[in-house]
C-alpha beads as a LAMMPS data file, in Angstrom:
LAMMPS data file: protein, C-alpha beads

299 atoms
298 bonds

1 atom types
1 bond types

-500.0 500.0 xlo xhi
-500.0 500.0 ylo yhi
-500.0 500.0 zlo zhi

Masses

1 110.0

Atoms # bond

1 1 1 -240.811 259.547 59.616
2 1 1 -240.252 263.203 60.476
3 1 1 -239.864 264.403 56.856
4 1 1 -239.975 262.956 53.350
5 1 1 -238.685 264.693 50.220
6 1 1 -239.585 263.637 46.688
7 1 1 -237.973 264.942 43.508
8 1 1 -240.253 265.208 40.466
9 1 1 -239.315 266.093 36.858
10 1 1 -240.698 268.457 34.266
11 1 1 -241.813 267.068 30.924
12 1 1 -241.724 267.996 27.278
13 1 1 -244.202 266.613 24.743
14 1 1 -242.040 265.642 21.782
15 1 1 -245.267 264.683 20.011
16 1 1 -248.625 266.191 20.863
17 1 1 -251.299 265.045 18.436
18 1 1 -254.701 266.433 19.359
19 1 1 -257.851 264.719 18.220
20 1 1 -261.351 266.118 18.436
21 1 1 -263.221 267.415 21.442
22 1 1 -265.041 264.613 23.244
23 1 1 -268.470 264.823 24.881
24 1 1 -266.736 265.091 28.286
25 1 1 -264.906 268.232 27.123
26 1 1 -261.478 266.593 26.866
27 1 1 -259.657 265.842 23.613
28 1 1 -258.385 262.506 22.361
29 1 1 -254.595 262.630 22.434
30 1 1 -251.578 260.722 21.249
31 1 1 -248.704 262.372 23.050
32 1 1 -245.149 261.242 23.580
33 1 1 -243.891 262.452 26.947
34 1 1 -240.214 262.827 27.738
35 1 1 -239.190 263.640 31.310
36 1 1 -236.413 266.222 31.570
37 1 1 -233.936 267.031 34.317
38 1 1 -235.608 270.156 35.603
39 1 1 -237.125 269.377 38.997
40 1 1 -239.486 270.437 41.746
41 1 1 -239.000 269.030 45.246
42 1 1 -241.965 268.251 47.504
43 1 1 -241.276 267.774 51.228
44 1 1 -243.935 266.315 53.515
45 1 1 -243.796 266.696 57.300
46 1 1 -246.390 265.910 59.979
47 1 1 -248.784 268.765 60.809
48 1 1 -252.105 269.503 62.416
49 1 1 -254.257 269.792 59.325
50 1 1 -253.177 270.407 55.737
51 1 1 -250.729 273.216 55.037
52 1 1 -249.026 274.263 51.773
53 1 1 -245.929 276.458 51.443
54 1 1 -243.724 277.135 48.440
55 1 1 -240.415 278.703 47.504
56 1 1 -238.455 279.237 44.302
57 1 1 -239.434 280.130 40.753
58 1 1 -242.832 281.777 40.176
59 1 1 -243.699 281.251 43.841
60 1 1 -246.073 284.213 43.800
61 1 1 -248.247 282.281 41.327
62 1 1 -248.444 279.062 43.344
63 1 1 -251.775 278.688 45.209
64 1 1 -251.299 277.906 48.883
65 1 1 -254.792 276.575 49.584
66 1 1 -256.892 273.542 48.757
67 1 1 -256.886 274.369 45.037
68 1 1 -253.195 273.469 44.788
69 1 1 -252.945 270.158 42.948
70 1 1 -250.494 268.833 45.542
71 1 1 -253.040 269.556 48.276
72 1 1 -255.742 267.797 46.285
73 1 1 -253.413 264.811 45.894
74 1 1 -252.846 264.594 49.659
75 1 1 -256.589 264.791 50.323
76 1 1 -257.346 262.106 47.713
77 1 1 -254.771 259.708 49.149
78 1 1 -255.945 260.319 52.717
79 1 1 -259.567 259.695 51.725
80 1 1 -258.638 256.488 49.931
81 1 1 -256.995 255.090 53.075
82 1 1 -259.322 256.595 55.664
83 1 1 -256.756 258.836 57.328
84 1 1 -256.704 262.552 57.994
85 1 1 -254.670 264.703 55.558
86 1 1 -252.527 266.066 58.369
87 1 1 -249.421 267.146 56.484
88 1 1 -247.328 270.187 55.701
89 1 1 -246.315 270.098 52.028
90 1 1 -243.456 272.407 51.092
91 1 1 -242.826 272.793 47.357
92 1 1 -239.446 273.998 46.080
93 1 1 -240.206 275.189 42.554
94 1 1 -237.824 275.022 39.629
95 1 1 -240.385 274.033 36.974
96 1 1 -242.132 277.085 35.473
97 1 1 -245.724 277.644 36.593
98 1 1 -248.288 277.428 33.754
99 1 1 -245.377 276.926 31.363
100 1 1 -246.514 273.788 29.542
101 1 1 -244.045 271.576 31.456
102 1 1 -246.477 269.957 33.944
103 1 1 -245.156 271.681 37.054
104 1 1 -248.442 271.403 38.938
105 1 1 -248.840 267.794 37.852
106 1 1 -245.306 267.043 39.039
107 1 1 -246.119 268.515 42.453
108 1 1 -249.244 266.354 42.693
109 1 1 -247.278 263.197 41.894
110 1 1 -244.613 264.236 44.382
111 1 1 -247.221 264.823 47.077
112 1 1 -248.746 261.367 46.541
113 1 1 -245.388 259.622 46.859
114 1 1 -244.308 261.757 49.822
115 1 1 -247.546 261.326 51.760
116 1 1 -247.643 257.606 51.040
117 1 1 -244.179 257.282 52.595
118 1 1 -244.835 259.697 55.479
119 1 1 -248.051 257.941 56.474
120 1 1 -246.603 254.453 55.949
121 1 1 -249.447 253.421 53.647
122 1 1 -247.519 251.249 51.204
123 1 1 -249.921 252.027 48.355
124 1 1 -249.329 249.840 45.269
125 1 1 -247.929 251.702 42.271
126 1 1 -251.028 250.887 40.217
127 1 1 -253.188 252.536 42.859
128 1 1 -251.020 255.656 42.903
129 1 1 -251.234 255.829 39.105
130 1 1 -255.048 255.568 39.282
131 1 1 -255.150 258.435 41.783
132 1 1 -252.845 260.389 39.485
133 1 1 -255.220 259.909 36.554
134 1 1 -258.122 261.221 38.626
135 1 1 -256.111 264.337 39.473
136 1 1 -255.102 265.293 35.932
137 1 1 -254.040 264.070 32.520
138 1 1 -250.306 264.725 33.006
139 1 1 -250.011 263.513 36.606
140 1 1 -249.482 259.789 35.824
141 1 1 -246.469 260.580 33.660
142 1 1 -245.001 262.828 36.352
143 1 1 -245.035 259.768 38.600
144 1 1 -243.655 257.411 35.935
145 1 1 -240.997 259.570 34.228
146 1 1 -238.710 258.310 31.474
147 1 1 -240.541 258.297 28.163
148 1 1 -244.064 257.147 27.396
149 1 1 -246.880 257.341 24.905
150 1 1 -249.964 258.881 26.472
151 1 1 -253.355 258.095 24.978
152 1 1 -256.946 258.772 26.002
153 1 1 -256.629 262.286 27.387
154 1 1 -252.941 261.534 28.036
155 1 1 -253.365 259.517 31.225
156 1 1 -253.070 256.018 29.690
157 1 1 -249.329 255.348 29.508
158 1 1 -247.245 252.940 27.433
159 1 1 -243.530 253.123 28.325
160 1 1 -241.141 253.816 25.445
161 1 1 -237.498 252.854 25.055
162 1 1 -234.900 255.621 24.866
163 1 1 -231.482 254.712 23.495
164 1 1 -229.487 257.752 24.570
165 1 1 -229.491 261.218 26.122
166 1 1 -231.055 264.304 24.555
167 1 1 -229.934 267.849 25.291
168 1 1 -232.626 270.507 25.659
169 1 1 -232.876 274.198 26.363
170 1 1 -236.132 275.618 27.734
171 1 1 -236.763 279.326 27.207
172 1 1 -239.135 280.577 29.884
173 1 1 -241.623 283.294 28.952
174 1 1 -243.064 285.894 31.289
175 1 1 -246.497 284.897 32.563
176 1 1 -248.327 281.699 31.761
177 1 1 -250.880 280.370 29.314
178 1 1 -254.070 278.671 30.446
179 1 1 -254.202 275.132 29.054
180 1 1 -258.015 275.229 28.620
181 1 1 -257.683 278.533 26.738
182 1 1 -255.118 276.985 24.374
183 1 1 -257.359 274.000 23.649
184 1 1 -260.304 276.314 23.008
185 1 1 -258.173 278.326 20.592
186 1 1 -257.122 275.107 18.856
187 1 1 -260.797 274.223 18.383
188 1 1 -261.555 277.747 17.119
189 1 1 -258.740 277.614 14.571
190 1 1 -259.987 274.277 13.276
191 1 1 -263.508 275.627 12.839
192 1 1 -262.184 278.806 11.238
193 1 1 -260.311 276.647 8.723
194 1 1 -263.546 274.979 7.696
195 1 1 -262.981 271.808 9.689
196 1 1 -264.569 270.226 12.727
197 1 1 -263.386 270.219 16.326
198 1 1 -265.450 267.175 17.331
199 1 1 -263.980 263.754 18.067
200 1 1 -266.746 262.069 16.071
201 1 1 -265.581 263.876 12.922
202 1 1 -261.807 263.405 13.292
203 1 1 -259.596 260.314 13.145
204 1 1 -258.119 259.116 16.425
205 1 1 -254.527 260.331 16.736
206 1 1 -251.664 257.846 16.942
207 1 1 -247.976 257.689 17.735
208 1 1 -245.489 258.803 15.073
209 1 1 -243.446 255.713 14.202
210 1 1 -240.436 257.770 13.075
211 1 1 -240.376 259.678 16.355
212 1 1 -240.645 256.504 18.441
213 1 1 -237.779 254.998 16.413
214 1 1 -235.625 258.116 16.918
215 1 1 -236.099 257.859 20.680
216 1 1 -235.238 254.170 20.644
217 1 1 -232.092 254.824 18.584
218 1 1 -231.056 257.870 20.624
219 1 1 -230.926 259.953 17.446
220 1 1 -231.169 263.686 18.102
221 1 1 -231.288 264.412 14.366
222 1 1 -234.084 261.897 13.867
223 1 1 -236.014 263.268 16.828
224 1 1 -235.570 266.832 15.565
225 1 1 -237.157 265.946 12.239
226 1 1 -240.170 264.327 13.921
227 1 1 -241.067 266.803 16.710
228 1 1 -244.670 268.021 16.505
229 1 1 -247.228 269.893 18.583
230 1 1 -250.790 270.384 17.354
231 1 1 -251.321 273.066 20.023
232 1 1 -248.448 275.225 18.838
233 1 1 -250.481 277.304 16.375
234 1 1 -253.035 278.048 19.097
235 1 1 -250.339 278.995 21.616
236 1 1 -248.687 281.323 19.107
237 1 1 -252.049 282.857 18.227
238 1 1 -252.617 283.676 21.907
239 1 1 -249.005 284.779 22.467
240 1 1 -247.586 285.997 19.099
241 1 1 -244.145 286.739 20.579
242 1 1 -243.567 282.973 20.792
243 1 1 -242.899 282.976 17.049
244 1 1 -239.895 285.250 17.635
245 1 1 -238.681 283.046 20.493
246 1 1 -238.800 279.947 18.297
247 1 1 -236.949 281.739 15.496
248 1 1 -234.275 282.979 17.899
249 1 1 -233.542 279.457 19.093
250 1 1 -233.254 278.075 15.587
251 1 1 -230.906 280.909 14.622
252 1 1 -228.790 280.134 17.711
253 1 1 -228.167 276.546 16.603
254 1 1 -231.099 274.441 17.778
255 1 1 -231.764 271.298 15.759
256 1 1 -235.486 271.930 16.227
257 1 1 -237.834 274.133 18.215
258 1 1 -241.371 273.765 19.476
259 1 1 -243.725 275.131 22.082
260 1 1 -243.684 272.849 25.128
261 1 1 -247.191 271.456 25.615
262 1 1 -249.656 274.324 25.781
263 1 1 -246.818 276.811 26.331
264 1 1 -245.597 279.434 26.711
265 1 1 -242.239 277.767 27.497
266 1 1 -240.378 276.946 24.276
267 1 1 -238.238 273.813 23.942
268 1 1 -235.108 273.622 21.806
269 1 1 -233.314 270.384 20.969
270 1 1 -229.541 270.858 20.892
271 1 1 -226.923 268.593 19.289
272 1 1 -224.639 268.518 22.355
273 1 1 -224.162 269.793 25.899
274 1 1 -221.882 272.552 24.651
275 1 1 -224.376 273.635 22.030
276 1 1 -227.089 273.726 24.706
277 1 1 -224.987 276.095 26.820
278 1 1 -224.449 278.394 23.839
279 1 1 -228.121 278.215 22.924
280 1 1 -229.255 279.107 26.445
281 1 1 -227.152 282.291 26.287
282 1 1 -229.407 283.555 23.477
283 1 1 -232.289 284.055 25.938
284 1 1 -232.704 286.154 29.079
285 1 1 -234.212 283.173 30.946
286 1 1 -233.349 279.734 29.601
287 1 1 -232.329 276.455 31.202
288 1 1 -230.408 273.499 29.744
289 1 1 -231.670 270.063 30.788
290 1 1 -231.039 266.432 29.907
291 1 1 -233.611 263.785 29.085
292 1 1 -234.828 261.226 29.851
293 1 1 -235.163 261.725 33.609
294 1 1 -236.622 259.432 36.281
295 1 1 -240.125 260.005 37.616
296 1 1 -241.087 260.860 41.180
297 1 1 -238.165 259.738 43.347
298 1 1 -237.830 259.534 47.130
299 1 1 -234.621 261.224 48.258

Bonds

1 1 1 2
2 1 2 3
3 1 3 4
4 1 4 5
5 1 5 6
6 1 6 7
7 1 7 8
8 1 8 9
9 1 9 10
10 1 10 11
11 1 11 12
12 1 12 13
13 1 13 14
14 1 14 15
15 1 15 16
16 1 16 17
17 1 17 18
18 1 18 19
19 1 19 20
20 1 20 21
21 1 21 22
22 1 22 23
23 1 23 24
24 1 24 25
25 1 25 26
26 1 26 27
27 1 27 28
28 1 28 29
29 1 29 30
30 1 30 31
31 1 31 32
32 1 32 33
33 1 33 34
34 1 34 35
35 1 35 36
36 1 36 37
37 1 37 38
38 1 38 39
39 1 39 40
40 1 40 41
41 1 41 42
42 1 42 43
43 1 43 44
44 1 44 45
45 1 45 46
46 1 46 47
47 1 47 48
48 1 48 49
49 1 49 50
50 1 50 51
51 1 51 52
52 1 52 53
53 1 53 54
54 1 54 55
55 1 55 56
56 1 56 57
57 1 57 58
58 1 58 59
59 1 59 60
60 1 60 61
61 1 61 62
62 1 62 63
63 1 63 64
64 1 64 65
65 1 65 66
66 1 66 67
67 1 67 68
68 1 68 69
69 1 69 70
70 1 70 71
71 1 71 72
72 1 72 73
73 1 73 74
74 1 74 75
75 1 75 76
76 1 76 77
77 1 77 78
78 1 78 79
79 1 79 80
80 1 80 81
81 1 81 82
82 1 82 83
83 1 83 84
84 1 84 85
85 1 85 86
86 1 86 87
87 1 87 88
88 1 88 89
89 1 89 90
90 1 90 91
91 1 91 92
92 1 92 93
93 1 93 94
94 1 94 95
95 1 95 96
96 1 96 97
97 1 97 98
98 1 98 99
99 1 99 100
100 1 100 101
101 1 101 102
102 1 102 103
103 1 103 104
104 1 104 105
105 1 105 106
106 1 106 107
107 1 107 108
108 1 108 109
109 1 109 110
110 1 110 111
111 1 111 112
112 1 112 113
113 1 113 114
114 1 114 115
115 1 115 116
116 1 116 117
117 1 117 118
118 1 118 119
119 1 119 120
120 1 120 121
121 1 121 122
122 1 122 123
123 1 123 124
124 1 124 125
125 1 125 126
126 1 126 127
127 1 127 128
128 1 128 129
129 1 129 130
130 1 130 131
131 1 131 132
132 1 132 133
133 1 133 134
134 1 134 135
135 1 135 136
136 1 136 137
137 1 137 138
138 1 138 139
139 1 139 140
140 1 140 141
141 1 141 142
142 1 142 143
143 1 143 144
144 1 144 145
145 1 145 146
146 1 146 147
147 1 147 148
148 1 148 149
149 1 149 150
150 1 150 151
151 1 151 152
152 1 152 153
153 1 153 154
154 1 154 155
155 1 155 156
156 1 156 157
157 1 157 158
158 1 158 159
159 1 159 160
160 1 160 161
161 1 161 162
162 1 162 163
163 1 163 164
164 1 164 165
165 1 165 166
166 1 166 167
167 1 167 168
168 1 168 169
169 1 169 170
170 1 170 171
171 1 171 172
172 1 172 173
173 1 173 174
174 1 174 175
175 1 175 176
176 1 176 177
177 1 177 178
178 1 178 179
179 1 179 180
180 1 180 181
181 1 181 182
182 1 182 183
183 1 183 184
184 1 184 185
185 1 185 186
186 1 186 187
187 1 187 188
188 1 188 189
189 1 189 190
190 1 190 191
191 1 191 192
192 1 192 193
193 1 193 194
194 1 194 195
195 1 195 196
196 1 196 197
197 1 197 198
198 1 198 199
199 1 199 200
200 1 200 201
201 1 201 202
202 1 202 203
203 1 203 204
204 1 204 205
205 1 205 206
206 1 206 207
207 1 207 208
208 1 208 209
209 1 209 210
210 1 210 211
211 1 211 212
212 1 212 213
213 1 213 214
214 1 214 215
215 1 215 216
216 1 216 217
217 1 217 218
218 1 218 219
219 1 219 220
220 1 220 221
221 1 221 222
222 1 222 223
223 1 223 224
224 1 224 225
225 1 225 226
226 1 226 227
227 1 227 228
228 1 228 229
229 1 229 230
230 1 230 231
231 1 231 232
232 1 232 233
233 1 233 234
234 1 234 235
235 1 235 236
236 1 236 237
237 1 237 238
238 1 238 239
239 1 239 240
240 1 240 241
241 1 241 242
242 1 242 243
243 1 243 244
244 1 244 245
245 1 245 246
246 1 246 247
247 1 247 248
248 1 248 249
249 1 249 250
250 1 250 251
251 1 251 252
252 1 252 253
253 1 253 254
254 1 254 255
255 1 255 256
256 1 256 257
257 1 257 258
258 1 258 259
259 1 259 260
260 1 260 261
261 1 261 262
262 1 262 263
263 1 263 264
264 1 264 265
265 1 265 266
266 1 266 267
267 1 267 268
268 1 268 269
269 1 269 270
270 1 270 271
271 1 271 272
272 1 272 273
273 1 273 274
274 1 274 275
275 1 275 276
276 1 276 277
277 1 277 278
278 1 278 279
279 1 279 280
280 1 280 281
281 1 281 282
282 1 282 283
283 1 283 284
284 1 284 285
285 1 285 286
286 1 286 287
287 1 287 288
288 1 288 289
289 1 289 290
290 1 290 291
291 1 291 292
292 1 292 293
293 1 293 294
294 1 294 295
295 1 295 296
296 1 296 297
297 1 297 298
298 1 298 299
């Protein structure tokens, strides 16, 4: 093949329940992922050595060296199959960088699928998912798409049924938030409240049955009443203006509002496509999107 392009979706965590900090530094999670129709595209072409280029949103904040998660994905796949990572990966960005929507994870999943096809490896899906898990907690879901419960640190997926479409608006904030910083702030807030931040002292988080039922029934009202994000208080503490963004969306007609993942992108659930268009107009940079969306897809 001379070129392979893979489309990969953003995600929103409609539930993000954060347990205590584990000895390995991660946190136990019960998170319900929902893939949304906001996409990056990763194109792989043959090259002499590994090369990364990028275009689109936030491109000035995309690393173009070996630290890029897509580059790491290509290297990991090449090592697994004993080939050289000779590939040019071009990333067309539409998912915000460091916005809590798994843009980097999506690019890594896209790179794995694209390189697998370009190099003719025929890697089994289970093997690609294992490589994804090694790369990052959100990467397996970027490959899988749809809706899923993520446990462990988020990398262990159980697919969930979705009975209809959900309309979202994502309000993009200037700059990003570091996910490790948000988790550290979550731990600090728990200690400041007189509690513990250690996994040994906290119950293991689990899926919200009402939220899972709302997804299965395709009920936007039911989903709105069950949305939750244990990192939201930490994200707002680090970026206080997010409180105003959330209030603006609710005033503009959102059924519910929450910080997407670790933020700073805010997610608003709308009752209809028309309401989503109206809601998006309330922000200087906001994007309507449908969910669920398919995972990494060869085009």
